[in-house]
C-alpha positions in Angstrom: -96.2 0.3 114.2 -98.8 -0.5 111.5 -96.4 -0.1 108.5 -93.9 -2.5 110.3 -96.7 -5.1 110.8 -97.7 -4.8 107.2 -94.1 -5.2 106.0 -93.7 -8.2 108.2 -97.0 -9.7 106.8 -95.9 -9.3 103.2 -92.4 -10.7 104.0 -93.8 -13.7 105.7 -96.3 -14.2 102.9 -93.4 -14.1 100.4 -91.3 -16.6 102.4 -94.3 -18.9 103.0 -95.2 -19.0 99.3 -91.5 -19.6 98.3 -91.4 -22.6 100.7 -94.7 -23.9 99.4 -93.5 -23.6 95.8 -90.2 -25.3 96.5 -91.8 -28.1 98.4 -94.4 -28.8 95.7 -91.7 -28.8 93.0 -89.6 -31.3 94.9 -92.6 -33.5 95.8 -93.9 -33.5 92.2 -90.5 -34.5 90.8 -90.1 -37.2 93.5 -93.6 -38.6 93.0 -93.8 -37.8 89.2 -97.2 -36.3 89.9 -96.9 -32.9 88.3 -100.5 -32.0 89.1 -99.2 -31.1 92.6 -97.9 -27.9 90.9 -101.5 -26.7 90.9 -101.3 -26.2 94.7 -99.1 -23.1 94.7 -101.1 -21.8 91.6 -104.3 -22.2 93.5 -102.8 -20.5 96.6 -101.6 -17.6 94.4 -105.0 -17.3 92.7 -106.8 -17.3 96.1 -104.5 -14.7 97.5 -104.7 -12.3 94.6 -108.5 -12.8 94.3 -108.7 -11.2 97.8 -106.1 -8.5 97.5 -105.8 -7.7 93.8 -108.0 -9.5 91.4 -107.0 -7.2 88.4 -103.5 -8.7 88.6 -105.0 -12.2 87.9 -106.5 -10.9 84.7 -103.2 -9.4 83.5 -101.3 -12.6 84.5 -103.8 -14.5 82.3 -103.1 -12.1 79.4 -99.4 -12.7 79.9 -99.8 -16.4 80.0 -101.8 -16.7 76.7 -98.7 -17.1 74.5 -97.0 -19.4 77.1 -99.9 -21.8 77.8 -99.2 -25.5 77.4 -101.8 -28.2 76.5 -101.9 -30.8 79.3 -103.6 -34.2 78.9 -105.8 -35.2 81.8 -107.3 -38.5 82.8 -110.3 -40.0 80.9 -109.5 -38.2 77.6 -109.8 -34.7 79.0 -107.3 -31.9 78.3 -106.7 -28.4 79.4 -104.5 -25.4 78.6 -102.3 -24.7 81.6 -102.3 -22.3 83.3 -104.7 -20.3 81.2 -107.8 -22.4 81.4 -107.8 -22.6 85.3 -107.3 -18.9 85.4 -110.1 -18.3 82.9 -112.5 -20.4 85.0 -111.4 -18.8 88.2 -111.8 -15.3 86.9 -115.3 -16.2 85.7 -116.4 -17.2 89.2 -114.7 -14.1 90.6 -116.6 -11.9 88.2 -119.9 -13.6 89.0 -119.2 -13.1 92.7 -118.4 -9.4 92.2 -121.5 -8.8 90.1 -123.7 -10.4 92.7 -122.1 -8.4 95.5 -121.9 -5.1 93.5 -124.3 -5.0 90.5 -123.4 -1.4 89.9 -119.9 -2.6 88.9 -121.2 -3.2 85.4 -121.6 -0.4 82.9 -125.2 -0.5 81.6 -124.0 1.0 78.3 -121.9 -2.0 77.6 -125.0 -4.2 77.5 -126.7 -1.9 75.0 -124.2 -2.7 72.3 -125.7 -4.4 69.2 -122.5 -6.4 68.9 -122.9 -7.8 72.4 -126.6 -8.4 71.7 -125.8 -10.5 68.7 -123.1 -12.4 70.5 -125.5 -13.3 73.3 -128.2 -14.4 70.8 -125.6 -16.6 69.1 -124.7 -18.0 72.6 -128.3 -18.8 73.3 -128.4 -20.8 70.1 -125.3 -22.6 71.2 -127.4 -23.6 74.3 -130.3 -24.8 72.1 -128.0 -26.7 69.8 -126.5 -28.4 72.9 -130.0 -29.5 74.1 -130.6 -31.2 70.7 -127.0 -32.5 70.4 -126.3 -36.0 69.2 -123.9 -36.3 72.1 -125.0 -34.0 74.9 -122.0 -34.7 77.1 -119.5 -33.5 74.6 -121.6 -30.4 73.7 -122.0 -29.5 77.4 -118.2 -29.5 77.8 -117.9 -27.3 74.7 -120.7 -24.9 76.0 -119.0 -24.6 79.4 -115.7 -23.6 77.7 -117.6 -21.1 75.5 -119.2 -19.7 78.6 -116.1 -18.9 80.5 -114.4 -17.6 77.4 -117.2 -15.0 76.9 -117.4 -14.1 80.5 -113.7 -13.6 81.0 -112.6 -12.2 77.7 -115.7 -10.1 76.9 -117.1 -9.0 80.2 -114.0 -8.8 82.3 -112.0 -7.1 79.5 -114.9 -4.7 79.2 -114.6 -4.0 82.9 -110.8 -3.6 83.0 -109.7 -2.3 79.6 -112.0 0.7 78.9 -109.6 2.9 77.0 -106.3 3.2 75.1 -104.3 3.9 78.3 -105.4 0.7 79.9 -104.9 -1.2 76.6 -101.2 -0.1 76.6 -100.7 -2.0 79.9 -102.5 -5.0 78.4 -100.4 -4.8 75.2 -97.1 -5.1 77.1 -98.5 -8.0 79.2 -99.1 -10.2 76.1 -96.5 -8.8 73.7 -93.3 -9.5 75.8 -94.2 -13.2 76.4 -95.2 -13.6 72.7 -91.9 -12.1 71.6 -90.2 -14.6 73.8 -92.0 -17.5 72.1 -91.1 -16.1 68.7 -87.4 -15.8 69.6 -87.5 -19.3 71.2 -89.0 -20.7 68.0 -86.7 -18.9 65.6 -83.6 -20.0 67.6 -84.7 -23.6 67.6 -85.7 -23.5 63.9 -82.3 -21.9 63.0 -80.6 -25.2 64.0 -82.2 -26.7 60.9 -81.6 -23.7 58.7 -85.3 -22.8 58.8 -86.2 -25.8 56.7 -89.9 -26.2 55.8 -89.7 -29.9 56.7 -88.8 -29.3 60.4 -91.0 -26.3 61.1 -93.8 -28.1 63.0 -91.9 -29.1 66.2 -90.0 -25.9 66.9 -92.7 -24.0 68.8 -93.3 -26.9 71.2 -94.5 -26.9 74.0 -96.1 -23.5 73.7 -98.0 -24.3 70.5 -99.5 -27.5 69.2 -98.3 -26.8 65.6 -97.0 -24.2 63.2 -100.6 -23.1 62.3 -101.6 -22.1 65.9 -98.3 -20.4 66.3 -98.5 -18.4 63.0 -102.1 -17.4 63.5 -101.4 -16.0 67.0 -98.3 -14.1 65.9 -100.2 -12.7 62.9 -103.2 -11.5 64.9 -101.0 -9.2 67.0 -99.1 -7.6 64.1 -101.6 -4.7 63.9 -101.1 -4.0 67.6 -97.3 -4.0 67.2 -97.7 -1.4 64.4 -100.0 0.6 66.7 -97.6 0.4 69.6 -94.7 1.8 67.5 -96.8 5.0 67.0 -97.1 5.6 70.7 -93.5 6.5 71.4 -91.3 9.4 70.1 -88.6 8.9 67.4 -85.3 7.7 68.9 -86.8 6.5 72.2 -85.7 3.1 73.5 -89.3 1.7 73.4 -89.7 2.8 69.7 -86.4 1.2 68.7 -87.3 -1.9 70.7 -90.7 -2.2 69.0 -89.2 -1.6 65.5 -86.7 -4.5 66.0 -89.4 -6.6 67.5 -91.7 -6.0 64.6 -89.0 -7.4 62.2 -88.8 -10.5 64.5 -92.6 -10.9 64.5 -92.7 -10.8 60.7 -89.9 -13.3 60.5 -91.8 -15.5 62.9 -94.8 -15.4 60.6 -92.8 -16.0 57.5 -90.7 -18.9 58.8 -93.9 -20.6 60.3 -94.7 -21.4 56.6 -98.5 -21.1 57.2 -100.3 -20.0 54.1 -103.4 -18.8 55.9 -101.3 -16.5 58.1 -99.6 -15.0 55.1 -103.0 -14.5 53.4 -104.4 -13.0 56.5 -101.7 -10.3 56.7 -102.2 -9.5 53.0 -106.0 -9.2 53.6 -105.4 -7.0 56.7 -103.3 -4.6 54.5 -106.2 -4.5 52.0 -108.7 -4.0 54.9 -106.7 -1.0 56.1 -107.6 0.9 52.9 -111.1 -0.6 52.9 -111.9 0.8 56.3 -110.3 4.1 55.6 -112.4 4.4 52.4 -115.6 3.3 54.4 -116.1 0.2 52.2 -116.3 -2.3 55.0 -120.0 -3.2 54.4 -119.4 -3.9 50.7 -116.2 -5.9 51.5 -118.0 -8.1 54.1 -121.0 -8.7 51.9 -118.7 -9.5 49.0 -116.7 -12.0 51.0 -119.8 -13.8 52.2 -121.3 -13.8 48.7 -118.2 -15.2 47.1 -118.0 -17.9 49.7 -121.6 -18.9 49.3 -121.3 -18.9 45.5 -118.2 -21.2 45.8 -120.1 -23.8 47.8 -123.2 -23.6 45.7 -121.2 -24.1 42.5 -119.5 -27.1 44.1 -122.8 -28.6 45.1 -124.7 -28.1 41.8 -124.7 -31.3 39.8 -121.9 -32.6 42.1 -119.2 -30.4 40.6 -117.0 -31.1 43.6 -116.4 -34.6 42.3 -114.3 -33.1 39.5 -111.8 -32.0 42.1 -111.1 -35.3 43.7 -107.3 -35.6 44.4 -105.0 -38.3 43.1 -104.2 -40.4 46.2 -100.8 -41.4 44.8 -99.6 -37.8 44.1 -101.4 -35.8 46.8 -98.7 -35.8 49.5 -97.1 -33.6 52.0 -94.0 -32.0 50.4 -90.9 -31.4 52.4 -89.7 -28.4 50.3 -91.6 -25.0 50.5 -91.5 -24.5 46.7 -93.0 -27.9 46.0 -95.6 -27.3 48.8 -96.7 -24.0 47.3 -96.7 -25.4 43.7 -98.8 -28.4 44.8 -101.3 -26.0 46.5 -102.0 -24.2 43.2 -102.2 -27.6 41.4 -104.6 -29.0 44.0 -102.2 -31.8 44.9 -101.3 -30.6 48.4 -102.4 -33.1 51.1 -103.6 -30.4 53.6 -105.8 -28.7 51.0 -107.2 -32.0 49.7 -107.9 -33.1 53.3 -109.8 -29.9 53.9 -112.0 -30.7 50.9 -112.5 -34.2 52.3 -113.8 -32.8 55.6 -115.7 -29.9 54.1 -117.7 -32.3 52.0 -118.4 -34.4 55.1 -119.5 -31.3 57.0 -122.0 -30.2 54.3 -123.4 -33.7 54.1 -123.8 -33.7 57.9 -125.8 -30.5 57.6 -128.0 -31.9 55.0 -128.8 -34.8 57.4 -129.5 -32.4 60.4 -130.2 -29.0 58.8 -131.7 -27.0 61.7 -129.8 -27.8 64.9 -126.8 -29.8 63.6 -125.1 -32.6 65.5 -124.3 -30.4 68.5 -121.3 -28.3 69.4 -118.0 -30.2 69.5 -119.4 -33.3 67.7 -117.9 -33.0 64.2 -115.0 -35.3 64.9 -117.3 -37.9 66.4 -119.7 -38.3 63.4 -118.0 -37.0 60.2 -116.3 -40.2 59.1 -119.6 -41.8 58.0 -120.3 -38.8 55.8 -117.0 -38.6 53.9 -116.5 -39.4 50.2 -113.8 -42.0 49.7 -112.6 -40.5 46.4 -111.4 -37.4 48.4 -109.5 -39.4 51.1 -105.8 -38.9 51.6 -103.1 -40.7 53.5 -103.8 -38.4 56.6 -107.6 -39.1 56.6 -107.3 -41.5 59.5 -107.0 -38.3 61.6 -105.4 -39.8 64.8 -105.0 -36.3 66.3 -108.8 -35.9 66.0 -108.5 -32.4 64.4 -111.6 -30.7 63.1 -113.1 -29.5 59.8 -110.6 -26.6 59.2 -113.3 -24.1 58.3 -115.1 -22.4 61.2 -118.2 -21.5 59.2 -118.7 -25.0 58.0 -118.0 -26.3 61.5 -120.9 -24.2 62.8 -123.1 -25.4 59.9 -122.4 -29.1 60.7 -122.6 -28.7 64.5 -125.3 -26.0 65.0 -127.3 -26.1 61.7 -128.2 -23.3 59.4 -129.6 -21.1 62.2 -126.3 -21.2 64.0 -124.4 -20.3 60.8 -126.8 -17.4 60.0 -126.4 -16.0 63.6 -122.6 -16.2 63.4 -122.7 -14.5 60.0 -124.9 -11.8 61.5 -122.5 -11.4 64.4 -119.6 -11.1 62.0 -121.6 -8.5 60.0 -122.4 -6.5 63.1 -118.8 -6.6 64.3 -117.4 -5.1 61.1 -120.3 -2.7 60.3 -120.3 -1.3 63.9 -116.5 -1.3 63.8 -116.5 0.9 60.8 -119.0 3.2 62.5 -116.8 3.4 65.6 -113.8 4.2 63.5 -115.6 7.0 61.7 -116.9 8.4 65.0 -113.6 8.3 66.9 -112.2 11.7 67.5 -108.5 11.5 68.1 -106.0 10.2 65.6 -104.4 8.0 68.3 -107.7 6.3 69.1 -108.5 6.0 65.4 -105.3 4.0 65.0 -106.3 1.9 68.0 -109.7 1.0 66.5 -108.1 0.3 63.2 -105.7 -2.1 64.9 -108.6 -3.9 66.6 -110.5 -4.3 63.3 -107.4 -5.5 61.4 -106.7 -8.1 64.2 -110.3 -9.3 63.8 -109.9 -9.5 60.0 -106.7 -11.6 60.4 -108.6 -14.0 62.8 -111.5 -14.2 60.3 -109.3 -15.0 57.4 -107.9 -17.9 59.4 -111.4 -19.1 60.3 -111.9 -19.9 56.6 -109.0 -22.4 56.8 -109.1 -23.4 60.4 -111.3 -23.5 63.5 -109.0 -21.8 66.0 -111.6 -19.6 67.7 -112.1 -22.5 70.1 -108.4 -22.3 71.3 -107.0 -20.0 74.1 -104.4 -18.6 71.7 -106.9 -17.3 69.1 -110.3 -17.3 70.7 -109.1 -15.1 73.6 -108.2 -12.3 71.2 -111.4 -12.7 69.2 -113.5 -12.0 72.3 -111.0 -9.4 73.7 -111.3 -7.4 70.4 -115.1 -7.4 70.6 -114.9 -6.0 74.1 -112.4 -3.3 73.1 -114.7 -2.2 70.2 -117.7 -1.9 72.5 -115.8 0.2 75.1 -114.5 2.5 72.4 -118.1 3.0 71.2 -119.1 3.9 74.7 -116.3 6.3 75.0 -117.2 8.0 71.7 -120.8 8.4 72.8 -119.7 10.0 76.1 -117.4 12.4 74.4 -120.0 13.3 71.8 -122.5 13.9 74.6 -120.1 16.2 76.5 -119.5 18.2 73.3 -123.2 18.6 72.6 -123.7 19.9 76.2 -120.8 22.4 75.9 -122.1 23.7 72.6 
């Protein structure tokens, strides 16, 4: 009797949801009000939150490559459907924790990486209080909050080991592979020309930079996944062919930072194996600081002002790369234009900065005209294109130092976790996480994509994966010591 009642319940639920979905689609088309499509999404979320909240998390992971930026009234925007899912999961998590505090692993909160992340988050809160535009900074802080809660804490709760990560991998990889195939097919219509690259990944990515960076950051995980399956198996062959497509996707995105990030990841592979991570991170920070100090001393940066007439966007890849080395590429020159403004903003407000999210609002009055280019009007309101300088301008020197400390802790602890991991399979897993993080960090020097759902999600996910592997290592070590 009871199985029949259950079967009838699920069948009626399926039919009911189908009718609701069809009705809202027709009504949204008729009224041209596409926000009505949120109704079945809200119903599905509510239903799953009661019956299977884990599924919502994995749906979110699957939607990350497929999310679309949607403009909202009054200048707001959201990533659909990911941001509503992220916010909903945050509230679900808070509810679960209040109802069952024992749900959380106390060891997770003892991690020095998480400790540094939370200290940095507290500084975000302080910088928001002292913000030049508190409203903008509060919006930014709310987004940061639900990113950390969902992608650090919920990932830490649901993806505790390699077995659970394998499920997560297939959830994000198959949709990502679809976007790569979609982009390559569309781009092939124009013979993969450099001139036409930017619109081919629409509507899933804003531009070729976001696309290339997301595809690049998962390359280490694809290499890892290939090692999971026996030679000659369907999954191994599928992943081998997919890996080629992924590399083609990165190459034909024509994004220099993504190319550089993959080269850096290859170098980092040997650095981590040789246990030189500490030296590598310190060297990278030292060189970056030395570069900016050199530019600032006696205003050396003025010697690198571009020629407005010749600094243009080139339609051929060869000319684009050549102009990059000559310093006559418009995107590189525009970066300098904004970097200088960001540093001048920091000099004006050195301790707390202008507040999170406020660079675009205030940087124009700090620019140097001799560095302006024909794209300096910035109608798309893009940011500084260097995440470290963005933090410096918006959160002051303390914010930058805390983020640098977080970065140092991530890689230093990551090296330790790699060294202490027992099995070869799990070592490869930790290596993939660290290489993905290194790819993201290389891109942060030339962009600020950590604030996007495509890149920021994996940044925080990787942190959670490292923490969980550290906990697993300690438990295994403890068991071995008890046995011996």
